[in-house]
C-alpha positions as CSV (number, residue, x, y, z in Angstrom):
1,M,1.1,16.0,-60.8
2,E,2.1,18.5,-58.1
3,D,3.2,16.8,-54.9
4,F,1.4,19.2,-52.5
5,L,1.8,16.8,-49.5
6,G,5.5,16.7,-50.2
7,N,5.7,20.5,-50.4
8,L,3.9,20.7,-47.1
9,L,6.2,18.2,-45.4
10,D,9.2,20.0,-46.8
11,R,8.1,23.2,-45.1
12,I,7.5,21.3,-41.8
13,E,10.9,19.7,-42.2
14,D,12.6,23.1,-42.5
15,T,10.8,24.2,-39.3
16,G,11.8,21.1,-37.5
17,R,15.4,21.4,-38.6
18,T,15.5,25.0,-37.3
19,F,14.1,23.9,-34.0
20,S,16.7,21.1,-33.7
21,E,19.5,23.4,-34.6
22,R,18.5,26.1,-32.0
23,A,17.8,23.5,-29.3
24,Y,21.1,21.8,-30.0
25,G,23.0,25.1,-29.8
26,I,21.3,26.0,-26.4
27,V,22.1,22.7,-24.8
28,A,25.6,22.6,-26.2
29,S,26.4,26.1,-24.9
30,E,25.3,24.9,-21.4
31,I,27.4,21.8,-21.2
32,T,30.5,22.8,-23.3
33,P,32.2,24.5,-20.3
34,L,31.9,21.4,-18.2
35,L,33.1,19.2,-21.0
36,N,36.2,21.5,-21.5
37,V,37.0,21.1,-17.8
38,L,36.6,17.3,-17.9
39,F,38.7,17.1,-21.0
40,L,41.6,19.1,-19.4
41,A,41.3,17.1,-16.2
42,Y,41.3,13.8,-18.3
43,V,44.4,14.9,-20.3
44,A,46.2,16.1,-17.2
45,Y,45.4,13.0,-15.2
46,Y,46.7,10.5,-17.8
47,G,49.5,12.8,-18.9
48,L,50.8,13.0,-15.3
49,Q,50.6,9.2,-15.0
50,L,52.5,8.7,-18.2
51,F,55.1,11.2,-17.2
52,M,55.6,9.5,-13.8
53,G,55.4,6.0,-15.3
54,T,52.5,4.9,-13.1
55,S,49.9,4.6,-15.9
56,R,48.0,1.3,-16.2
57,V,47.1,1.9,-19.8
58,S,49.4,2.2,-22.8
59,V,50.3,5.4,-24.6
60,A,48.4,4.3,-27.7
61,E,45.3,3.8,-25.6
62,V,45.6,7.2,-24.0
63,I,46.0,8.8,-27.4
64,G,42.9,6.9,-28.7
65,R,40.8,8.1,-25.7
66,V,42.0,11.7,-26.2
67,A,41.3,11.6,-29.9
68,R,37.8,10.2,-29.1
69,M,37.2,13.1,-26.7
70,V,38.3,15.6,-29.2
71,V,35.9,14.3,-31.9
72,I,33.0,14.3,-29.4
73,L,33.8,17.8,-28.2
74,L,33.9,19.1,-31.8
75,M,30.5,17.5,-32.5
76,V,29.0,19.0,-29.3
77,R,30.4,22.5,-29.9
78,E,29.3,23.1,-33.4
79,W,26.0,22.2,-35.1
80,S,27.6,22.2,-38.5
81,N,29.9,19.3,-37.5
82,F,27.0,17.3,-36.1
83,D,24.9,18.2,-39.2
84,T,27.6,17.0,-41.6
85,L,28.5,13.8,-39.7
86,F,25.1,12.7,-38.4
87,Y,21.9,14.7,-39.0
88,G,22.2,15.0,-42.7
89,W,22.8,11.3,-43.0
90,L,20.1,10.4,-40.6
91,N,17.5,12.6,-42.2
92,N,18.2,11.9,-45.9
93,T,19.0,8.1,-45.8
94,P,15.4,6.9,-45.2
95,E,14.1,9.1,-47.9
96,D,16.8,8.0,-50.4
97,V,16.1,4.4,-49.7
98,G,12.4,5.0,-50.2
99,R,13.1,6.7,-53.5
100,A,15.3,3.9,-54.7
101,I,12.5,1.3,-53.8
102,L,9.9,3.4,-55.6
103,T,12.1,3.8,-58.7
104,A,12.7,0.0,-58.8
105,T,9.0,-0.8,-58.7
106,G,8.5,1.1,-62.0
107,T,5.2,2.7,-60.9
108,G,6.2,6.2,-62.0
109,I,6.2,7.4,-58.4
110,T,9.6,8.7,-57.4
111,E,8.9,10.5,-54.1
112,P,7.5,8.7,-51.0
113,T,4.9,11.5,-50.4
114,N,4.0,11.6,-54.1
115,G,2.0,8.4,-53.6
116,L,-0.2,10.0,-51.0
117,S,-0.8,13.0,-53.3
118,M,-1.7,10.6,-56.1
119,I,-4.1,8.7,-53.9
120,W,-5.8,12.0,-53.0
121,K,-6.0,13.1,-56.6
122,T,-7.4,9.7,-57.7
123,A,-10.0,9.9,-54.9
124,N,-11.1,13.4,-56.0
125,E,-11.5,12.2,-59.6
126,A,-13.5,9.1,-58.5
127,A,-15.7,11.3,-56.3
128,A,-16.3,13.8,-59.1
129,A,-17.2,10.9,-61.4
130,F,-19.8,9.7,-59.0
131,A,-21.1,13.2,-58.4
132,E,-21.7,13.6,-62.1
133,Q,-24.1,10.7,-62.0
134,S,-26.2,12.2,-59.2
135,G,-29.5,13.9,-59.7
136,Y,-32.5,15.1,-57.8
137,F,-33.7,11.5,-57.2
138,A,-30.3,9.7,-57.3
139,I,-28.2,10.8,-54.4
140,L,-26.5,7.4,-53.9
141,P,-23.6,8.2,-56.2
142,S,-22.9,11.4,-54.3
143,M,-23.0,9.6,-51.0
144,I,-20.5,7.0,-52.4
145,G,-18.2,9.8,-53.6
146,F,-18.4,11.5,-50.2
147,L,-17.6,8.2,-48.5
148,I,-14.6,7.7,-50.8
149,M,-13.3,11.1,-50.0
150,L,-13.8,10.6,-46.3
151,C,-12.0,7.3,-46.2
152,V,-9.1,8.6,-48.2
153,A,-8.9,11.8,-46.0
154,V,-8.8,9.6,-42.9
155,F,-6.1,7.4,-44.3
156,I,-3.9,10.3,-45.4
157,A,-4.5,12.0,-42.0
158,V,-3.4,8.9,-40.1
159,A,-0.3,8.4,-42.3
160,L,0.7,12.1,-41.9
161,A,0.1,12.0,-38.2
162,I,2.3,8.9,-37.8
163,L,5.0,10.5,-39.9
164,L,4.9,13.8,-38.1
165,L,4.9,12.2,-34.7
166,A,8.1,10.3,-35.6
167,K,9.6,13.5,-37.0
168,V,8.8,15.5,-33.9
169,M,10.2,12.8,-31.6
170,M,13.4,12.8,-33.7
171,W,13.7,16.6,-33.6
172,V,13.4,16.6,-29.8
173,L,16.0,13.8,-29.5
174,I,18.3,15.7,-31.8
175,G,17.9,18.9,-29.7
176,T,19.2,17.0,-26.7
177,A,22.0,15.3,-28.6
178,P,24.9,17.2,-26.9
179,I,24.0,15.6,-23.6
180,F,24.0,12.1,-24.9
181,I,27.0,12.5,-27.2
182,A,28.8,13.7,-24.1
183,C,27.8,10.5,-22.4
184,M,29.9,8.6,-24.9
185,L,33.0,10.1,-23.2
186,F,33.0,7.7,-20.3
187,E,32.4,3.9,-20.0
188,Q,29.9,4.4,-17.1
189,T,27.6,6.6,-19.1
190,R,28.1,5.2,-22.6
191,R,25.0,3.0,-22.5
192,L,22.9,6.2,-22.2
193,G,24.4,7.5,-25.4
194,V,23.9,4.2,-27.1
195,S,20.2,4.1,-26.0
196,W,19.7,7.6,-27.3
197,F,21.2,6.6,-30.6
198,Q,18.9,3.6,-30.9
199,Q,15.8,5.8,-30.2
200,V,16.9,8.3,-32.9
201,L,17.3,5.4,-35.4
202,L,13.8,4.2,-34.4
203,Y,12.1,7.5,-35.2
204,A,14.2,8.3,-38.2
């Protein structure tokens, strides 16, 4: 059976991915100059302290902090780096887990959205069977068939609405990712980055 709902969601997913990528690029281009200045100031500050022997942190700790800043800067500057290290994993892992669970159940359904498509197909067949039993003086089967279609349509609409709402929230959060990734640079703002990451996981 053709998974028409899955195909629809795939097209929506492509649109959302394009939006996230563009928004990410716009936000990143705005904050990257500031991050570059902060990075240079950070390196110069600790480098001068190490050179003068007045640093309160060890060389290893300074190197670790600089390496962390370099990784964060690389993720903020390029969508491809963020996509490889974060977005691809975040977007694909829930679907892969869903496929694994469906495969383990042995129901013959291998795609999460395929179940909704099968429910719709089964409802159509049931409604058609009731309609065939209708006549001029027997409209009850048709009414039952219509009621079945209505209930299934409402169920699928609610399920898709919840799924799309979560997707839209995740795309918006991904679009603002450079700001919150940059917050991971400093101890004082790191909790903002952690909170952002928790929200992304919630909607994923």
